[in-house]
C-alpha positions in Angstrom: 109.2 19.2 47.2 106.4 20.3 44.5 104.5 17.0 45.2 104.8 17.9 48.9 103.1 21.5 48.6 100.5 20.1 46.2 99.4 17.1 48.9 99.5 20.0 51.5 97.3 22.1 49.5 94.8 19.5 48.5 94.4 18.5 52.4 93.8 22.2 53.4 91.1 22.7 50.7 89.7 19.3 52.1 89.7 20.7 55.5 88.2 24.0 54.4 85.3 22.3 52.5 84.6 20.1 55.3 84.3 23.1 57.7 82.1 24.9 55.6 79.9 21.9 55.1 79.7 21.3 58.8 78.8 25.0 59.6 76.0 24.8 56.6 74.5 21.7 58.2 74.8 23.5 61.8 72.9 26.3 60.2 70.3 24.2 58.7 69.6 22.6 61.7 69.4 25.9 63.5 66.9 27.1 61.0 64.8 24.2 61.4 64.4 24.5 65.1 63.5 28.1 64.6 60.8 27.1 62.1 59.4 24.8 64.8 59.6 27.6 67.3 57.4 30.0 64.8 55.2 27.3 64.4 54.6 26.5 68.0 54.1 30.2 69.1 51.2 29.6 66.5 49.8 32.1 63.3 50.7 35.9 63.2 51.0 38.5 60.7 48.6 38.8 57.4 47.5 36.0 55.7 47.0 35.1 52.2 43.9 32.8 51.5 44.0 31.5 55.3 48.1 31.1 55.3 49.4 33.3 58.0 52.8 35.3 57.7 54.4 32.9 60.1 53.3 29.6 58.2 54.6 31.4 55.0 57.9 31.6 56.6 58.0 28.6 57.6 57.1 26.9 54.1 59.8 29.1 52.6 62.4 27.5 54.5 60.8 24.0 54.1 60.8 24.4 50.2 64.6 25.7 50.4 65.2 22.5 52.5 66.2 24.8 55.2 68.9 26.8 53.3 69.5 30.2 54.7 68.7 33.0 52.1 70.3 36.4 53.5 73.4 35.3 55.2 75.6 36.3 52.4 76.2 40.0 51.1 74.8 40.2 47.5 71.4 38.8 48.3 71.4 40.8 51.6 71.8 43.9 49.6 69.6 43.3 46.8 66.7 42.5 49.5 67.9 46.2 51.4 68.0 47.8 48.3 64.1 46.7 47.4 63.0 47.3 50.8 64.2 51.0 50.7 62.4 51.4 47.4 59.0 50.7 49.3 59.5 54.6 50.1 58.1 55.0 46.4 55.0 53.2 47.5 54.3 55.4 50.3 55.5 52.5 52.7 58.1 52.9 55.6 60.9 50.8 55.1 61.8 51.0 58.7 58.5 48.9 59.1 60.5 46.1 57.5 63.4 46.3 59.7 65.5 47.5 56.8 68.4 49.1 59.0 68.6 45.5 61.0 68.9 43.5 58.1 71.5 46.0 56.4 73.5 45.6 59.3 73.9 42.0 58.9 74.1 39.2 61.4 76.0 39.8 64.5 78.5 37.1 64.2 78.6 33.6 62.3 77.1 31.6 65.2 74.9 29.2 63.9 71.8 30.4 65.7 72.6 34.0 65.6 72.8 33.3 61.7 69.7 31.3 61.9 67.6 34.0 64.1 69.0 37.2 61.6 68.0 35.1 58.4 64.3 33.9 59.7 64.1 37.8 60.6 65.0 39.0 57.4 62.6 36.4 55.7 59.7 37.6 57.5 60.1 41.5 56.8 60.6 40.2 53.2 57.5 38.7 53.1 55.6 40.8 55.0 56.7 43.7 52.6 55.6 42.0 49.7 52.0 41.1 51.7 51.7 44.9 51.9 52.4 45.5 48.2 50.2 42.8 47.1 46.9 43.5 49.4 47.7 46.8 51.4 48.7 47.4 54.4 45.4 48.1 56.1 42.1 46.5 54.8 40.5 49.6 52.4 36.9 48.7 53.6 37.7 49.4 57.2 38.3 53.3 55.7 35.8 53.6 53.0 32.5 51.3 53.2 32.2 52.2 49.6 35.2 50.5 48.6 34.7 48.8 45.2 38.1 47.2 44.2 38.3 43.3 44.7 41.5 42.4 46.4 43.9 40.5 44.0 44.0 36.7 44.4 46.8 34.1 44.5 47.3 30.8 46.0 49.9 30.5 48.7 51.4 27.9 46.8 51.5 29.8 43.6 53.1 33.1 45.6 55.2 31.1 47.3 56.7 29.4 44.1 56.9 32.6 42.1 59.0 34.1 45.3 61.1 31.2 45.9 62.0 31.2 41.8 62.9 34.9 42.3 65.0 34.3 45.3 66.8 31.4 43.9 67.3 33.5 40.4 68.6 36.4 42.6 65.9 38.6 40.9 64.2 40.1 43.7 63.1 43.4 41.7 61.2 41.1 39.8 58.9 39.7 42.4 58.7 43.0 44.1 57.4 44.8 41.0 55.0 41.7 40.4 53.6 42.4 43.8 52.7 45.9 43.0 49.2 47.0 41.7 49.1 46.7 37.9 46.9 50.1 37.9 47.5 53.5 35.8 46.3 55.6 38.8 48.9 53.3 41.3 51.6 54.2 38.9 50.7 58.0 38.6 50.7 58.2 42.2 54.2 56.4 42.8 55.6 59.1 40.1 53.6 62.1 41.9 54.8 60.9 45.2 58.6 60.8 43.9 58.4 63.8 42.5 57.1 65.7 45.8 60.0 63.8 47.7 62.5 65.3 45.2 61.0 68.7 45.9 61.1 67.9 49.8 64.7 67.1 49.6 65.7 70.4 47.4 64.0 72.5 50.5 60.5 72.1 49.7 58.0 75.0 48.0 59.5 78.1 48.2 57.0 80.5 49.9 55.5 83.6 47.8 56.1 86.7 49.8 53.0 88.7 51.4 51.7 91.5 49.6 48.7 92.7 47.3 46.7 90.1 45.5 48.3 88.9 42.1 45.7 88.7 39.8 45.9 88.6 35.6 47.9 91.5 34.0 49.8 92.3 37.5 54.0 92.7 36.8 55.2 91.7 40.0 58.6 90.3 41.1 56.4 87.6 43.1 55.1 86.5 39.8 58.5 85.0 39.2 58.3 82.6 42.4 54.5 81.8 41.3 55.5 80.5 38.1 58.4 78.0 39.3 56.0 76.9 42.3 53.4 76.1 39.4 56.0 74.7 37.1 57.5 72.5 40.0 54.0 71.3 40.9 53.1 70.4 37.0 50.7 73.2 36.4 53.1 75.1 34.4 55.2 73.8 31.3 58.8 73.9 32.5 59.7 76.3 30.0 57.4 78.9 31.1 59.1 79.0 34.3 61.5 81.9 32.9 61.7 84.2 35.7 59.0 86.8 34.3 57.3 89.0 36.6 54.2 89.3 34.1 51.0 87.6 35.1 50.2 86.5 31.5 47.6 84.1 30.1 49.5 81.2 30.4 49.9 81.9 34.2 46.4 82.6 34.7 45.5 79.1 33.0 47.9 77.6 35.2 46.5 79.2 38.4 42.7 78.4 37.4 43.9 74.9 37.2 45.5 74.7 40.6 42.5 76.3 42.1 40.3 73.6 40.5 42.0 70.8 41.8 42.3 72.3 45.2 38.3 72.9 45.3 38.9 76.8 45.2 36.9 79.2 43.3 38.8 79.2 40.3 39.2 83.1 39.6 42.7 83.2 38.2 43.8 85.5 41.0 46.1 84.6 44.0 45.3 85.8 47.2 45.2 84.1 50.9 43.4 81.4 50.0 
């Protein structure tokens, strides 16, 4: 009896493995056809050293021997997490089909899986391209732009990306694509802080009334202190609810005015 059960289990496992291999082979063929269609449609999207986005997608699958990258839950969730984090770079995750990717494929049919996987890869590479080179050509916005574009050969870039996908370490490749400049990191930090303030209800307005000036004792000064502290112009411990417009508040107001190109007189009026 036990021998029969073991044999039956072994047969079932072989049938399962065979079915899985057949499905994988069918998906691989569907991906190959999708890549051919991409190439036939011609180059599109941003390019790196003359290699277009669509060509990059094609080479991605060629180097993977037409294996799917995003049909499993873990890599898909990792990609979604990184695309959502693009908001910290001032980019809109919706531009990279994050909701569609998070939803997953509509069915397990090979053609559906292939279409979904190629769509996810295209947006994955597009996001990396925007992080690496920017979403717009800066020289089109400012003729005096004096930063040289970063350079990486297509083969180097693709090898780096494929290694990260294989290792399941998408954070590494996204972080590697970001500019390595202290000003960029500072802007990301400040953007994060401003969005936290926005999520908490935004800046609390200071009520109308007479001008607030050094030496004043007014309940609105407590609101002013919080506003200056939230914006980083006043130390957190100075946001103590005091109504006194003291020297600390005056210095913070002057700093704010200077940063906003206002006359740094230390007084808070309509401007």
